[in-house]
C-alpha positions as CSV (number, residue, x, y, z in Angstrom):
1,X,-23.3,-11.1,24.1
2,X,-25.6,-11.7,21.3
3,X,-25.7,-14.6,19.0
4,X,-24.5,-14.4,15.5
5,X,-27.9,-15.1,14.1
6,X,-29.4,-12.0,15.9
7,X,-26.8,-9.7,14.5
8,X,-27.9,-7.0,12.0
9,X,-25.9,-6.4,8.9
10,X,-24.0,-3.2,8.4
11,X,-22.4,-1.8,5.3
12,X,-18.7,-0.8,5.9
13,X,-17.1,0.2,2.6
14,X,-13.4,0.1,3.0
15,X,-12.1,-0.2,-0.6
16,X,-12.5,3.7,-1.3
17,X,-9.7,4.5,1.2
18,X,-7.3,2.0,-0.2
19,X,-5.8,3.1,-3.6
20,X,-2.7,2.0,-5.2
21,X,-0.7,4.7,-7.1
22,X,2.6,5.3,-8.9
23,X,3.7,7.3,-6.0
24,X,3.6,4.1,-3.8
25,X,5.6,2.0,-6.1
26,X,9.2,1.1,-5.5
27,X,11.6,3.9,-6.5
28,X,15.1,3.1,-5.5
29,X,17.1,-0.1,-6.0
30,X,17.3,-0.8,-2.2
31,X,13.6,-0.9,-1.9
32,X,13.4,-3.3,-4.7
33,X,16.1,-5.5,-3.3
34,X,14.3,-5.5,0.1
35,X,11.0,-6.3,-1.3
36,X,12.4,-9.2,-3.3
37,X,13.7,-10.8,-0.2
38,X,10.1,-10.7,1.5
39,X,8.2,-13.8,1.1
40,X,4.8,-13.9,-0.4
41,X,3.3,-15.7,2.6
42,X,4.5,-12.9,4.8
43,X,2.8,-10.2,2.8
44,X,-0.5,-12.2,2.6
45,X,-0.3,-13.0,6.4
46,X,0.2,-9.2,7.1
47,X,-2.9,-8.4,5.1
48,X,-5.0,-10.9,6.6
49,X,-4.0,-9.7,10.1
50,X,-4.9,-6.1,9.2
51,X,-8.3,-7.0,7.8
52,X,-9.0,-9.2,11.0
53,X,-8.2,-6.2,13.2
54,X,-10.5,-3.9,11.2
55,X,-13.2,-6.4,11.4
56,X,-12.7,-6.9,15.1
57,X,-12.9,-3.1,15.6
58,X,-16.2,-2.8,13.7
59,X,-17.5,-5.7,15.7
60,X,-16.6,-4.0,19.0
61,X,-17.9,-0.6,17.9
62,X,-21.1,-2.1,16.8
63,X,-21.9,-4.0,20.0
64,X,-20.7,-1.3,22.3
65,X,-22.9,1.3,20.7
């Protein structure tokens, strides 16, 4: 396995795929009630987990190619 200092930088634009629209907003009262019970820390933790997974996939693909 290579050292981090020996790795080359790659550009991986992700933001163009993630867009928030009104179509994704909460529409019915049940959705609003459910989301009001979800804690902020749970949402942030889930986002961090997804980002970590994406980064690990890019890392594996980069070093296996």
